[in-house]
N, C-alpha and C positions, 0 to 999 in steps of 0.2 A: 465284780470286785469292789469292795468297799473303798471309798476315797480315803486318801491319807489325811491324817489330822495335821494341824500346824506343828504339833510336837514332833511328829514323824518326819515332816518335811524339814524341820530344823535339824533333827538328828541325822538325817541322810546327808544334808549339806555339810554338817560338821565332820561326819565320818569321811567325806570325800576330800577334806582339806589335808594338805601335807602336815607332817608333825610340826614343822616350823611355823606354818600359817595358823595351825590350831593353837600353838603356844602364843603367837602374837594376838590372836582373837581373844584368848583368855586374859592376857595382860591388858588389852584394850577394854575389856569388860570390867576388870578391876579398876581401871583408871576412871571409869564413870562414877565410882563411889557408891553405887547402889547395892553392891553385894560385898560380903566379907571374904577375906583372903582364903579362909579355911573351907569356904563353899566352892572355891574354884581350883585351888592348887591340888594337883595329883588326881583330878577327876577326869573321867572319860567323856566322850562325845554325848552319850546318853544322859549323864549327870548334868552336863552343861545345857543341853536342850531342855531338860526338866527345870533347871534353875532359871533359864530365860522365861519360860512359861509361868512359873510360880512367882517370879519377881515382877514381871511386866504385864501379866495376863496374856492369854492366848492371842487375843486380837492385836496387841501391841508388840509382842515378842518378835514377830517377823520384821517389823519396821526397825526395831533396835538392832537385830542381827544384820540387816542390810546396811545400816549406818556403820556398824563395827567393821564389816567386811570392806566397805569403801575406805574407811579410815586406815586400814592396813594394806590397802592397794589390791585387794582381791575383787576387782570390779566385775570380772566375768562371773565369779561365784555369786556376787550380789545380784546380778541380772538374772541368773538362773534361779536364785531363791525367789525373787519377785515373780518370775514366771510360774514356778511350781506352786507358790502360795496363792497366786491369782487363780489357778485352776481349782483350788480348794476353798475359795472365799465364799462360795454359796453351795447349797445342796441343790440337786436337780429338782426343778418344779414341774408342774403338769405340762407347761409349754415346751419342756425340753425333750419330751418323749420322741419327737420326730428325728432327733439327732442321735447317732450312735454314741458320740462323745458329748455328754451333757455338761461339760465344763465350759469355760469362757470361749475357748478357741473352737474351730471346727465350723460346721455348716451354719450354725446360727450367727456366729460372729461375722462371717464373710458372706455377702450376697452380691452376685454379679461383679465380683472383683473389688467391691467396696465394703469397708467394715460397717457393721450394723450402726455404730454410733455416728459414723460419718453420713451414712445414708439417711438417717433420721435426725440429723443435726437440728433443723429448725423446730421439729416437734419436741425434741428433748430440751432445747433452749427455752421454748415457750411454756412447757408443761411440767418440768421437774420442779417440785416444791421443797423437797427434803435436801436442799443444797448443803446445809451444815452437816448432816449425817454423811452425805456423799464425801464431803471434804475430809471429815474425820477418818473415814475408811481409806480414802486415797493416801492420807498421811500415814496411817498405820501400815499400809502396804508399800510405803516408800515410793509411790508414784509421784508425789509432790513432797517438797521439803517444808520445814516449819515457816520459813519466810514467805513462800508462796501461799501457804495455808492462811497465814495472818492477813496477807494482802487481799486475797479473794474474799475471806470472811468479812472483811471491813466494808465490802461493797454492799449497799443497802438492798438491792433487789435480786431476787432469784435469777431472773433472766440475765442480768448483767454479770452475775457470778458465773453462770454457765458459759456465757460468751467469753469471759476472761479465761476460763478453764480450757475452752476449745482453742483460743488464739495462742496460747503458750504451752502450758504443761502437757496437754494431750498430744500436741504435735511432737514434742521432744520425747515423749514416752513411747511413741510408736504403737504397733498393734498389741504389744504386751500390756501397756498401760490402758489401752482401749478395752482389751479383754477384761481387765480387772474392773474398770468402770462399769462395763456391761453387767458383770456379776454383782456388783454393788447395787446397781439400779434394779436388778431382778429382786433384790431384797427390799430396797427402800421405796421403789415405785413399781411394785409388782403388776398392778392392773394396767398401768401405762405400757410397760414392756410387753405384757401379754397381748395387748391390743396391737401394738406396733409389729410384733412378731407374726401376728395373724395376717398382716399385709404383705403381699408378695410384690 
């Protein structure tokens, strides 16, 4: 089965909102000032999903939607969206073939009761070099907020950025956040992750 696109994940989330929450979501979207009223009023969930993607780009749309959901008090829906989007943040690579679910969660993410990113903490801290790209993607997927992003990006070394990421945001994001991080690292640090996944 083909993986869902971010547009489809957004549309599914919007469809599941109550009429009242959908209306609040649309009003909150208008309050951001990025879209015109005629693009939102009277539109259905498919139109709004399309609008989010065309206005904010596919990579940023999920983060914006999560912010909007949290602003209107739909925190459970926001967490579900982060989780669903995290499963779609990478395409399966060659190293994923051993797992029936090639997404972030499942056999690759957990090993011996410990999450992959926890098990390989020291290797990831010492060897991840694309920390700015990792932070960008974590912000887009609403795993970290803008303030945390700015704070970590201001740290001069890659190792200290990764240490800071582990010490705060990753702890509070739990396994969902770690799954998203793992998918991001599969894109930005493919050879490192392939090597680490080869280790049992």
